[in-house]
Backbone as XML, in Angstrom:
<?xml version="1.0"?>
<chain id="A" units="angstrom">
  <residue number="1" name="SER">
    <atom name="N" x="131.937" y="167.159" z="130.627"/>
    <atom name="CA" x="130.610" y="166.655" z="129.510"/>
    <atom name="C" x="130.888" y="167.184" z="128.017"/>
  </residue>
  <residue number="2" name="SER">
    <atom name="N" x="131.901" y="167.362" z="127.547"/>
    <atom name="CA" x="132.667" y="167.534" z="125.933"/>
    <atom name="C" x="133.178" y="166.677" z="125.503"/>
  </residue>
  <residue number="3" name="GLY">
    <atom name="N" x="134.367" y="166.000" z="126.968"/>
    <atom name="CA" x="135.305" y="165.072" z="126.627"/>
    <atom name="C" x="134.560" y="163.878" z="126.678"/>
  </residue>
  <residue number="4" name="ILE">
    <atom name="N" x="133.529" y="163.438" z="127.398"/>
    <atom name="CA" x="132.048" y="162.332" z="126.961"/>
    <atom name="C" x="131.280" y="162.236" z="125.847"/>
  </residue>
  <residue number="5" name="ASN">
    <atom name="N" x="131.166" y="163.364" z="125.302"/>
    <atom name="CA" x="130.063" y="163.847" z="124.479"/>
    <atom name="C" x="131.285" y="163.132" z="123.287"/>
  </residue>
  <residue number="6" name="ALA">
    <atom name="N" x="132.763" y="163.633" z="122.937"/>
    <atom name="CA" x="133.480" y="163.274" z="121.817"/>
    <atom name="C" x="133.984" y="161.912" z="122.078"/>
  </residue>
  <residue number="7" name="GLU">
    <atom name="N" x="134.017" y="161.009" z="123.207"/>
    <atom name="CA" x="134.446" y="159.893" z="123.018"/>
    <atom name="C" x="133.537" y="159.062" z="122.523"/>
  </residue>
  <residue number="8" name="TRP">
    <atom name="N" x="132.457" y="159.472" z="122.101"/>
    <atom name="CA" x="130.765" y="158.485" z="121.934"/>
    <atom name="C" x="131.179" y="158.021" z="120.745"/>
  </residue>
  <residue number="9" name="PRO">
    <atom name="N" x="131.224" y="159.001" z="119.546"/>
    <atom name="CA" x="131.379" y="158.572" z="118.399"/>
    <atom name="C" x="132.217" y="157.358" z="118.037"/>
  </residue>
  <residue number="10" name="LEU">
    <atom name="N" x="133.473" y="157.644" z="118.992"/>
    <atom name="CA" x="134.428" y="156.059" z="118.791"/>
    <atom name="C" x="133.880" y="154.784" z="119.688"/>
  </residue>
  <residue number="11" name="ARG">
    <atom name="N" x="132.949" y="154.734" z="120.742"/>
    <atom name="CA" x="132.953" y="153.630" z="120.817"/>
    <atom name="C" x="132.319" y="152.623" z="119.847"/>
  </residue>
  <residue number="12" name="PRO">
    <atom name="N" x="130.959" y="152.978" z="118.942"/>
    <atom name="CA" x="130.744" y="151.805" z="118.291"/>
    <atom name="C" x="131.776" y="151.272" z="117.496"/>
  </residue>
  <residue number="13" name="GLY">
    <atom name="N" x="133.239" y="151.590" z="117.022"/>
    <atom name="CA" x="134.133" y="150.869" z="116.408"/>
    <atom name="C" x="134.504" y="149.610" z="116.617"/>
  </residue>
  <residue number="14" name="GLY">
    <atom name="N" x="134.498" y="149.542" z="118.058"/>
    <atom name="CA" x="134.964" y="148.137" z="118.474"/>
    <atom name="C" x="136.563" y="147.611" z="118.700"/>
  </residue>
  <residue number="15" name="ILE">
    <atom name="N" x="137.383" y="148.676" z="118.926"/>
    <atom name="CA" x="138.488" y="148.602" z="119.037"/>
    <atom name="C" x="139.340" y="148.068" z="119.577"/>
  </residue>
  <residue number="16" name="ASN">
    <atom name="N" x="138.177" y="148.342" z="121.356"/>
    <atom name="CA" x="138.837" y="148.109" z="122.478"/>
    <atom name="C" x="138.420" y="146.824" z="122.303"/>
  </residue>
  <residue number="17" name="THR">
    <atom name="N" x="137.792" y="145.798" z="121.586"/>
    <atom name="CA" x="137.025" y="144.440" z="121.992"/>
    <atom name="C" x="138.420" y="143.849" z="120.916"/>
  </residue>
  <residue number="18" name="VAL">
    <atom name="N" x="138.085" y="144.672" z="119.718"/>
    <atom name="CA" x="139.560" y="144.080" z="119.118"/>
    <atom name="C" x="140.601" y="143.821" z="120.436"/>
  </residue>
  <residue number="19" name="ILE">
    <atom name="N" x="141.449" y="144.871" z="121.031"/>
    <atom name="CA" x="142.071" y="144.815" z="121.817"/>
    <atom name="C" x="142.160" y="144.151" z="122.827"/>
  </residue>
  <residue number="20" name="TYR">
    <atom name="N" x="140.942" y="143.836" z="123.219"/>
    <atom name="CA" x="140.835" y="142.529" z="124.398"/>
    <atom name="C" x="140.827" y="141.284" z="124.150"/>
  </residue>
  <residue number="21" name="TYR">
    <atom name="N" x="140.312" y="141.209" z="122.740"/>
    <atom name="CA" x="140.228" y="139.403" z="122.024"/>
    <atom name="C" x="141.274" y="139.778" z="121.338"/>
  </residue>
  <residue number="22" name="SER">
    <atom name="N" x="142.587" y="140.261" z="121.717"/>
    <atom name="CA" x="143.612" y="140.200" z="120.296"/>
    <atom name="C" x="144.341" y="138.879" z="120.697"/>
  </residue>
  <residue number="23" name="ALA">
    <atom name="N" x="144.576" y="138.369" z="121.826"/>
    <atom name="CA" x="144.869" y="136.888" z="121.899"/>
    <atom name="C" x="144.164" y="135.891" z="121.136"/>
  </residue>
  <residue number="24" name="THR">
    <atom name="N" x="143.260" y="136.102" z="121.559"/>
    <atom name="CA" x="142.367" y="134.974" z="120.879"/>
    <atom name="C" x="142.278" y="134.707" z="119.498"/>
  </residue>
  <residue number="25" name="ILE">
    <atom name="N" x="142.173" y="136.605" z="118.698"/>
    <atom name="CA" x="141.785" y="136.623" z="117.326"/>
    <atom name="C" x="143.406" y="136.122" z="116.420"/>
  </residue>
  <residue number="26" name="LEU">
    <atom name="N" x="144.471" y="136.184" z="117.628"/>
    <atom name="CA" x="145.680" y="135.914" z="117.109"/>
    <atom name="C" x="145.724" y="134.675" z="116.726"/>
  </residue>
  <residue number="27" name="VAL">
    <atom name="N" x="145.664" y="133.609" z="117.706"/>
    <atom name="CA" x="145.751" y="132.159" z="117.988"/>
    <atom name="C" x="144.446" y="131.585" z="116.496"/>
  </residue>
  <residue number="28" name="MET">
    <atom name="N" x="143.385" y="132.298" z="116.408"/>
    <atom name="CA" x="142.231" y="132.383" z="115.710"/>
    <atom name="C" x="142.712" y="131.976" z="113.788"/>
  </residue>
  <residue number="29" name="SER">
    <atom name="N" x="143.963" y="132.965" z="113.896"/>
    <atom name="CA" x="144.512" y="133.063" z="112.797"/>
    <atom name="C" x="145.896" y="132.289" z="112.204"/>
  </residue>
  <residue number="30" name="GLY">
    <atom name="N" x="146.221" y="131.534" z="112.673"/>
    <atom name="CA" x="147.042" y="130.324" z="112.992"/>
    <atom name="C" x="148.736" y="131.134" z="113.681"/>
  </residue>
  <residue number="31" name="ALA">
    <atom name="N" x="148.639" y="131.959" z="114.513"/>
    <atom name="CA" x="149.744" y="131.743" z="115.620"/>
    <atom name="C" x="149.397" y="130.980" z="116.971"/>
  </residue>
  <residue number="32" name="SER">
    <atom name="N" x="150.404" y="130.974" z="117.608"/>
    <atom name="CA" x="150.528" y="130.022" z="118.478"/>
    <atom name="C" x="150.334" y="130.730" z="119.898"/>
  </residue>
  <residue number="33" name="SER">
    <atom name="N" x="149.722" y="130.210" z="120.936"/>
    <atom name="CA" x="149.223" y="130.332" z="121.953"/>
    <atom name="C" x="150.542" y="131.375" z="122.582"/>
  </residue>
  <residue number="34" name="ASN">
    <atom name="N" x="151.166" y="131.033" z="122.482"/>
    <atom name="CA" x="152.229" y="131.781" z="123.575"/>
    <atom name="C" x="152.891" y="133.250" z="122.703"/>
  </residue>
  <residue number="35" name="LYS">
    <atom name="N" x="152.824" y="132.725" z="121.427"/>
    <atom name="CA" x="153.294" y="134.511" z="120.047"/>
    <atom name="C" x="152.191" y="134.830" z="120.374"/>
  </residue>
  <residue number="36" name="ALA">
    <atom name="N" x="151.253" y="134.168" z="119.882"/>
    <atom name="CA" x="149.498" y="135.398" z="120.704"/>
    <atom name="C" x="149.464" y="136.055" z="121.825"/>
  </residue>
  <residue number="37" name="ILE">
    <atom name="N" x="150.262" y="135.450" z="123.045"/>
    <atom name="CA" x="149.841" y="136.423" z="124.216"/>
    <atom name="C" x="151.486" y="137.528" z="124.207"/>
  </residue>
  <residue number="38" name="TRP">
    <atom name="N" x="152.442" y="136.738" z="123.597"/>
    <atom name="CA" x="153.150" y="138.434" z="123.647"/>
    <atom name="C" x="152.922" y="139.064" z="122.817"/>
  </residue>
  <residue number="39" name="LEU">
    <atom name="N" x="152.340" y="139.031" z="121.483"/>
    <atom name="CA" x="151.646" y="140.094" z="120.612"/>
    <atom name="C" x="150.745" y="140.833" z="121.145"/>
  </residue>
  <residue number="40" name="SER">
    <atom name="N" x="150.218" y="139.942" z="122.127"/>
    <atom name="CA" x="148.848" y="140.908" z="122.595"/>
    <atom name="C" x="149.612" y="141.684" z="123.670"/>
  </residue>
  <residue number="41" name="ALA">
    <atom name="N" x="150.294" y="141.114" z="124.116"/>
    <atom name="CA" x="150.778" y="142.631" z="125.098"/>
    <atom name="C" x="151.444" y="143.504" z="124.916"/>
  </residue>
  <residue number="42" name="ALA">
    <atom name="N" x="151.886" y="143.356" z="123.324"/>
    <atom name="CA" x="152.658" y="143.984" z="122.598"/>
    <atom name="C" x="151.402" y="145.608" z="122.127"/>
  </residue>
  <residue number="43" name="VAL">
    <atom name="N" x="150.157" y="144.827" z="122.210"/>
    <atom name="CA" x="149.267" y="145.614" z="121.491"/>
    <atom name="C" x="148.919" y="146.398" z="122.683"/>
  </residue>
  <residue number="44" name="SER">
    <atom name="N" x="148.543" y="145.475" z="123.866"/>
    <atom name="CA" x="148.139" y="146.583" z="124.580"/>
    <atom name="C" x="148.817" y="147.484" z="125.680"/>
  </residue>
  <residue number="45" name="THR">
    <atom name="N" x="150.587" y="147.339" z="125.011"/>
    <atom name="CA" x="151.704" y="148.339" z="125.901"/>
    <atom name="C" x="151.558" y="149.254" z="124.622"/>
  </residue>
  <residue number="46" name="ALA">
    <atom name="N" x="151.366" y="149.046" z="123.496"/>
    <atom name="CA" x="151.208" y="150.289" z="122.783"/>
    <atom name="C" x="149.935" y="151.447" z="122.916"/>
  </residue>
  <residue number="47" name="ASN">
    <atom name="N" x="148.560" y="150.553" z="122.992"/>
    <atom name="CA" x="147.597" y="151.358" z="123.912"/>
    <atom name="C" x="148.035" y="151.724" z="124.983"/>
  </residue>
  <residue number="48" name="VAL">
    <atom name="N" x="148.217" y="151.491" z="125.849"/>
    <atom name="CA" x="148.773" y="152.221" z="127.070"/>
    <atom name="C" x="149.772" y="153.893" z="126.249"/>
  </residue>
  <residue number="49" name="ALA">
    <atom name="N" x="150.421" y="153.563" z="125.863"/>
    <atom name="CA" x="151.716" y="154.503" z="125.268"/>
    <atom name="C" x="151.115" y="155.091" z="124.369"/>
  </residue>
  <residue number="50" name="LEU">
    <atom name="N" x="150.448" y="154.726" z="123.516"/>
    <atom name="CA" x="149.316" y="155.741" z="122.756"/>
    <atom name="C" x="148.580" y="156.794" z="123.313"/>
  </residue>
  <residue number="51" name="THR">
    <atom name="N" x="148.102" y="156.011" z="124.276"/>
    <atom name="CA" x="146.849" y="156.727" z="125.377"/>
    <atom name="C" x="147.769" y="158.152" z="126.121"/>
  </residue>
  <residue number="52" name="PHE">
    <atom name="N" x="148.623" y="158.075" z="126.693"/>
    <atom name="CA" x="149.700" y="159.186" z="126.712"/>
    <atom name="C" x="149.975" y="159.910" z="125.913"/>
  </residue>
  <residue number="53" name="ILE">
    <atom name="N" x="150.870" y="159.900" z="125.171"/>
    <atom name="CA" x="150.841" y="160.549" z="123.745"/>
    <atom name="C" x="149.174" y="161.355" z="123.261"/>
  </residue>
  <residue number="54" name="GLY">
    <atom name="N" x="148.294" y="160.780" z="123.300"/>
    <atom name="CA" x="146.655" y="161.317" z="123.128"/>
    <atom name="C" x="146.562" y="162.171" z="124.396"/>
  </residue>
  <residue number="55" name="ILE">
    <atom name="N" x="146.924" y="162.581" z="125.145"/>
    <atom name="CA" x="146.280" y="163.325" z="126.284"/>
    <atom name="C" x="147.610" y="164.237" z="126.185"/>
  </residue>
  <residue number="56" name="VAL">
    <atom name="N" x="148.995" y="164.233" z="126.448"/>
    <atom name="CA" x="149.725" y="165.488" z="125.560"/>
    <atom name="C" x="149.037" y="166.184" z="124.187"/>
  </residue>
  <residue number="57" name="SER">
    <atom name="N" x="148.750" y="165.585" z="123.398"/>
    <atom name="CA" x="148.384" y="166.604" z="121.853"/>
    <atom name="C" x="146.841" y="166.906" z="122.034"/>
  </residue>
  <residue number="58" name="VAL">
    <atom name="N" x="145.922" y="166.481" z="122.795"/>
    <atom name="CA" x="145.018" y="167.071" z="122.800"/>
    <atom name="C" x="145.453" y="168.508" z="123.400"/>
  </residue>
  <residue number="59" name="GLU">
    <atom name="N" x="146.508" y="168.983" z="123.847"/>
    <atom name="CA" x="146.975" y="170.115" z="124.542"/>
    <atom name="C" x="147.073" y="170.802" z="123.407"/>
  </residue>
  <residue number="60" name="ARG">
    <atom name="N" x="147.844" y="170.343" z="122.596"/>
    <atom name="CA" x="148.375" y="171.336" z="121.229"/>
    <atom name="C" x="148.118" y="171.402" z="120.087"/>
  </residue>
  <residue number="61" name="PHE">
    <atom name="N" x="146.937" y="170.189" z="119.780"/>
    <atom name="CA" x="145.850" y="169.534" z="118.521"/>
    <atom name="C" x="144.440" y="170.242" z="118.643"/>
  </residue>
  <residue number="62" name="GLY">
    <atom name="N" x="143.908" y="170.154" z="119.957"/>
    <atom name="CA" x="142.703" y="170.064" z="120.215"/>
    <atom name="C" x="141.857" y="168.736" z="120.005"/>
  </residue>
  <residue number="63" name="ARG">
    <atom name="N" x="140.616" y="168.796" z="120.546"/>
    <atom name="CA" x="139.917" y="167.507" z="120.759"/>
    <atom name="C" x="139.335" y="167.177" z="119.082"/>
  </residue>
  <residue number="64" name="LYS">
    <atom name="N" x="139.158" y="168.237" z="118.718"/>
    <atom name="CA" x="138.456" y="167.760" z="117.382"/>
    <atom name="C" x="138.959" y="167.270" z="116.704"/>
  </residue>
  <residue number="65" name="ILE">
    <atom name="N" x="140.591" y="167.305" z="116.357"/>
    <atom name="CA" x="141.412" y="167.255" z="115.488"/>
    <atom name="C" x="141.419" y="165.877" z="115.535"/>
  </residue>
  <residue number="66" name="LEU">
    <atom name="N" x="142.095" y="165.714" z="116.705"/>
    <atom name="CA" x="141.967" y="164.566" z="117.124"/>
    <atom name="C" x="141.208" y="163.331" z="116.900"/>
  </residue>
  <residue number="67" name="LEU">
    <atom name="N" x="140.115" y="163.522" z="117.299"/>
    <atom name="CA" x="139.025" y="163.399" z="117.017"/>
    <atom name="C" x="138.355" y="162.257" z="115.860"/>
  </residue>
  <residue number="68" name="MET">
    <atom name="N" x="138.761" y="163.473" z="114.551"/>
    <atom name="CA" x="138.102" y="162.855" z="113.558"/>
    <atom name="C" x="139.973" y="161.917" z="113.139"/>
  </residue>
  <residue number="69" name="GLY">
    <atom name="N" x="140.790" y="162.336" z="113.379"/>
    <atom name="CA" x="141.889" y="161.827" z="113.274"/>
    <atom name="C" x="142.163" y="160.378" z="114.015"/>
  </residue>
  <residue number="70" name="SER">
    <atom name="N" x="141.687" y="159.951" z="114.914"/>
    <atom name="CA" x="141.377" y="158.583" z="115.387"/>
    <atom name="C" x="140.657" y="157.898" z="114.983"/>
  </residue>
  <residue number="71" name="MET">
    <atom name="N" x="139.429" y="158.765" z="114.411"/>
    <atom name="CA" x="138.031" y="157.822" z="114.108"/>
    <atom name="C" x="139.023" y="157.536" z="112.550"/>
  </residue>
  <residue number="72" name="ILE">
    <atom name="N" x="139.686" y="157.890" z="111.972"/>
    <atom name="CA" x="139.590" y="157.854" z="110.579"/>
    <atom name="C" x="140.783" y="156.467" z="110.413"/>
  </residue>
  <residue number="73" name="VAL">
    <atom name="N" x="141.936" y="156.904" z="111.537"/>
    <atom name="CA" x="142.826" y="155.940" z="111.753"/>
    <atom name="C" x="141.702" y="154.325" z="112.154"/>
  </residue>
  <residue number="74" name="MET">
    <atom name="N" x="141.541" y="154.378" z="113.496"/>
    <atom name="CA" x="140.373" y="153.198" z="113.540"/>
    <atom name="C" x="139.526" y="152.996" z="112.589"/>
  </residue>
  <residue number="75" name="MET">
    <atom name="N" x="139.093" y="153.205" z="111.598"/>
    <atom name="CA" x="138.249" y="152.960" z="110.581"/>
    <atom name="C" x="139.364" y="152.316" z="109.170"/>
  </residue>
  <residue number="76" name="ILE">
    <atom name="N" x="140.375" y="152.600" z="109.515"/>
    <atom name="CA" x="141.207" y="152.037" z="108.301"/>
    <atom name="C" x="141.776" y="150.485" z="109.144"/>
  </residue>
  <residue number="77" name="GLY">
    <atom name="N" x="142.280" y="151.189" z="110.059"/>
    <atom name="CA" x="142.386" y="149.348" z="111.067"/>
    <atom name="C" x="141.574" y="148.452" z="110.966"/>
  </residue>
  <residue number="78" name="LEU">
    <atom name="N" x="140.019" y="148.705" z="111.530"/>
    <atom name="CA" x="139.066" y="148.127" z="111.359"/>
    <atom name="C" x="138.391" y="146.712" z="110.051"/>
  </residue>
  <residue number="79" name="THR">
    <atom name="N" x="139.112" y="147.936" z="108.694"/>
    <atom name="CA" x="138.884" y="147.661" z="107.894"/>
    <atom name="C" x="139.961" y="146.730" z="107.059"/>
  </residue>
  <residue number="80" name="LEU">
    <atom name="N" x="141.591" y="146.932" z="107.707"/>
    <atom name="CA" x="142.158" y="145.764" z="106.950"/>
    <atom name="C" x="142.255" y="144.721" z="108.439"/>
  </residue>
  <residue number="81" name="LEU">
    <atom name="N" x="141.465" y="145.023" z="109.484"/>
    <atom name="CA" x="141.478" y="143.575" z="110.043"/>
    <atom name="C" x="139.995" y="142.740" z="109.365"/>
  </residue>
  <residue number="82" name="GLY">
    <atom name="N" x="139.186" y="143.097" z="108.634"/>
    <atom name="CA" x="138.253" y="142.633" z="108.574"/>
    <atom name="C" x="138.528" y="141.954" z="106.587"/>
  </residue>
  <residue number="83" name="ILE">
    <atom name="N" x="139.371" y="142.791" z="106.342"/>
    <atom name="CA" x="139.987" y="142.366" z="105.307"/>
    <atom name="C" x="141.284" y="140.757" z="105.273"/>
  </residue>
  <residue number="84" name="SER">
    <atom name="N" x="141.717" y="141.033" z="106.606"/>
    <atom name="CA" x="142.625" y="140.154" z="106.681"/>
    <atom name="C" x="141.870" y="138.984" z="107.592"/>
  </residue>
  <residue number="85" name="PHE">
    <atom name="N" x="140.753" y="138.978" z="107.948"/>
    <atom name="CA" x="140.140" y="137.924" z="107.892"/>
    <atom name="C" x="139.682" y="137.288" z="106.379"/>
  </residue>
  <residue number="86" name="ILE">
    <atom name="N" x="139.165" y="138.230" z="105.618"/>
    <atom name="CA" x="138.635" y="137.727" z="104.260"/>
    <atom name="C" x="139.635" y="136.417" z="103.872"/>
  </residue>
  <residue number="87" name="VAL">
    <atom name="N" x="141.046" y="137.304" z="104.048"/>
    <atom name="CA" x="142.677" y="136.761" z="103.253"/>
    <atom name="C" x="142.503" y="135.460" z="103.777"/>
  </residue>
  <residue number="88" name="ILE">
    <atom name="N" x="142.528" y="135.596" z="104.904"/>
    <atom name="CA" x="142.656" y="134.043" z="105.617"/>
    <atom name="C" x="141.146" y="133.182" z="105.651"/>
  </residue>
  <residue number="89" name="ASP">
    <atom name="N" x="140.404" y="133.331" z="105.297"/>
    <atom name="CA" x="139.334" y="132.460" z="105.115"/>
    <atom name="C" x="139.597" y="131.868" z="103.513"/>
  </residue>
  <residue number="90" name="LYS">
    <atom name="N" x="140.277" y="132.684" z="102.539"/>
    <atom name="CA" x="140.389" y="132.533" z="101.266"/>
    <atom name="C" x="141.183" y="131.485" z="101.221"/>
  </residue>
  <residue number="91" name="SER">
    <atom name="N" x="142.697" y="131.862" z="101.682"/>
    <atom name="CA" x="143.768" y="130.984" z="101.741"/>
    <atom name="C" x="144.058" y="129.566" z="102.808"/>
  </residue>
  <residue number="92" name="SER">
    <atom name="N" x="143.036" y="129.519" z="103.433"/>
    <atom name="CA" x="143.258" y="128.503" z="104.164"/>
    <atom name="C" x="142.970" y="127.026" z="103.735"/>
  </residue>
  <residue number="93" name="GLN">
    <atom name="N" x="144.048" y="126.149" z="104.662"/>
    <atom name="CA" x="144.010" y="124.918" z="103.999"/>
    <atom name="C" x="143.502" y="123.673" z="103.961"/>
  </residue>
  <residue number="94" name="GLY">
    <atom name="N" x="142.280" y="124.140" z="104.390"/>
    <atom name="CA" x="141.453" y="122.987" z="104.384"/>
    <atom name="C" x="140.318" y="123.068" z="106.299"/>
  </residue>
  <residue number="95" name="ILE">
    <atom name="N" x="139.420" y="121.742" z="106.050"/>
    <atom name="CA" x="138.646" y="121.993" z="107.718"/>
    <atom name="C" x="139.318" y="120.352" z="107.695"/>
  </residue>
  <residue number="96" name="LEU">
    <atom name="N" x="139.619" y="120.171" z="109.267"/>
    <atom name="CA" x="139.782" y="119.026" z="109.713"/>
    <atom name="C" x="138.672" y="118.461" z="110.493"/>
  </residue>
  <residue number="97" name="THR">
    <atom name="N" x="137.861" y="117.832" z="110.038"/>
    <atom name="CA" x="136.592" y="117.378" z="110.578"/>
    <atom name="C" x="137.093" y="115.991" z="111.856"/>
  </residue>
  <residue number="98" name="THR">
    <atom name="N" x="137.771" y="115.894" z="111.455"/>
    <atom name="CA" x="138.316" y="114.387" z="112.230"/>
    <atom name="C" x="137.467" y="113.660" z="113.857"/>
  </residue>
  <residue number="99" name="GLY">
    <atom name="N" x="136.493" y="113.088" z="113.820"/>
    <atom name="CA" x="135.651" y="112.701" z="114.754"/>
    <atom name="C" x="135.234" y="113.604" z="115.529"/>
  </residue>
  <residue number="100" name="VAL">
    <atom name="N" x="134.565" y="115.296" z="114.811"/>
    <atom name="CA" x="134.018" y="115.837" z="115.131"/>
    <atom name="C" x="132.410" y="116.192" z="114.936"/>
  </residue>
  <residue number="101" name="GLY">
    <atom name="N" x="132.103" y="115.412" z="114.155"/>
    <atom name="CA" x="130.786" y="115.432" z="113.614"/>
    <atom name="C" x="130.288" y="115.294" z="112.287"/>
  </residue>
  <residue number="102" name="GLU">
    <atom name="N" x="129.653" y="116.205" z="111.538"/>
    <atom name="CA" x="128.941" y="115.942" z="110.135"/>
    <atom name="C" x="129.273" y="117.473" z="109.300"/>
  </residue>
  <residue number="103" name="CYS">
    <atom name="N" x="130.906" y="118.114" z="109.313"/>
    <atom name="CA" x="130.671" y="119.470" z="109.044"/>
    <atom name="C" x="130.313" y="119.416" z="107.865"/>
  </residue>
  <residue number="104" name="VAL">
    <atom name="N" x="129.658" y="119.809" z="107.140"/>
    <atom name="CA" x="129.238" y="120.592" z="105.611"/>
    <atom name="C" x="130.188" y="121.703" z="105.513"/>
  </residue>
  <residue number="105" name="ALA">
    <atom name="N" x="130.610" y="122.323" z="105.906"/>
    <atom name="CA" x="130.972" y="123.662" z="105.804"/>
    <atom name="C" x="132.015" y="123.630" z="104.834"/>
  </residue>
  <residue number="106" name="THR">
    <atom name="N" x="132.604" y="125.364" z="104.192"/>
    <atom name="CA" x="132.944" y="124.999" z="102.888"/>
    <atom name="C" x="134.226" y="125.751" z="102.541"/>
  </residue>
  <residue number="107" name="SER">
    <atom name="N" x="134.227" y="127.114" z="103.967"/>
    <atom name="CA" x="135.069" y="127.989" z="103.850"/>
    <atom name="C" x="135.630" y="127.764" z="105.778"/>
  </residue>
  <residue number="108" name="CYS">
    <atom name="N" x="136.802" y="128.101" z="106.313"/>
    <atom name="CA" x="137.257" y="128.750" z="107.419"/>
    <atom name="C" x="136.170" y="129.275" z="108.237"/>
  </residue>
  <residue number="109" name="TYR">
    <atom name="N" x="135.552" y="130.250" z="107.617"/>
    <atom name="CA" x="134.517" y="130.575" z="108.451"/>
    <atom name="C" x="133.603" y="130.413" z="108.623"/>
  </residue>
  <residue number="110" name="ALA">
    <atom name="N" x="132.963" y="129.389" z="107.355"/>
    <atom name="CA" x="131.281" y="129.010" z="108.271"/>
    <atom name="C" x="131.779" y="127.856" z="108.528"/>
  </residue>
  <residue number="111" name="CYS">
    <atom name="N" x="133.051" y="127.014" z="109.114"/>
    <atom name="CA" x="133.288" y="126.035" z="109.838"/>
    <atom name="C" x="133.789" y="126.584" z="111.401"/>
  </residue>
  <residue number="112" name="LEU">
    <atom name="N" x="133.710" y="127.390" z="111.577"/>
    <atom name="CA" x="133.688" y="128.520" z="112.669"/>
    <atom name="C" x="133.131" y="128.329" z="112.904"/>
  </residue>
  <residue number="113" name="GLN">
    <atom name="N" x="131.491" y="128.762" z="112.495"/>
    <atom name="CA" x="129.912" y="128.939" z="112.699"/>
    <atom name="C" x="129.527" y="127.972" z="113.055"/>
  </residue>
  <residue number="114" name="SER">
    <atom name="N" x="129.807" y="126.548" z="112.647"/>
    <atom name="CA" x="129.143" y="125.563" z="113.041"/>
    <atom name="C" x="129.484" y="124.942" z="114.210"/>
  </residue>
  <residue number="115" name="ASP">
    <atom name="N" x="128.664" y="124.682" z="114.781"/>
    <atom name="CA" x="128.919" y="123.831" z="115.531"/>
    <atom name="C" x="129.835" y="121.957" z="115.511"/>
  </residue>
  <residue number="116" name="LEU">
    <atom name="N" x="129.082" y="121.803" z="114.520"/>
    <atom name="CA" x="129.673" y="120.732" z="113.633"/>
    <atom name="C" x="130.761" y="120.285" z="113.746"/>
  </residue>
  <residue number="117" name="CYS">
    <atom name="N" x="131.408" y="121.454" z="112.977"/>
    <atom name="CA" x="132.795" y="120.977" z="112.346"/>
    <atom name="C" x="134.084" y="121.273" z="113.555"/>
  </residue>
  <residue number="118" name="GLY">
    <atom name="N" x="135.466" y="121.174" z="112.709"/>
    <atom name="CA" x="136.151" y="121.395" z="114.007"/>
    <atom name="C" x="136.890" y="122.552" z="113.707"/>
  </residue>
  <residue number="119" name="THR">
    <atom name="N" x="138.226" y="121.949" z="113.445"/>
    <atom name="CA" x="139.405" y="123.740" z="113.266"/>
    <atom name="C" x="139.520" y="123.606" z="111.635"/>
  </residue>
  <residue number="120" name="CYS">
    <atom name="N" x="139.856" y="124.842" z="111.644"/>
    <atom name="CA" x="140.624" y="125.452" z="110.514"/>
    <atom name="C" x="142.227" y="125.326" z="110.381"/>
  </residue>
</chain>
């Protein structure tokens, strides 16, 4: 029961969603499909390895310290991920609109949100 209660604060962070969609996120950020799959596999492998380290660490440090530490690291990681999307949006080369309609987007992010645009 206390393990489930300790896990709930981590759920809204969405790190599992980032891991699940990591290949798609990497492709959207400009990586090739092949490279994105390998990088996604590396992220998943690190997730599994660090899970076992976490299991061992629970006995040594206790749940509360691990929960607080993991929440801080997760917030930092998700903040860096968000900043990277802003940097990519600001430094994108432009928007390709050939043959896809009347794109009126002025940034890569706006282009991705519109059904009328192409790719960034």
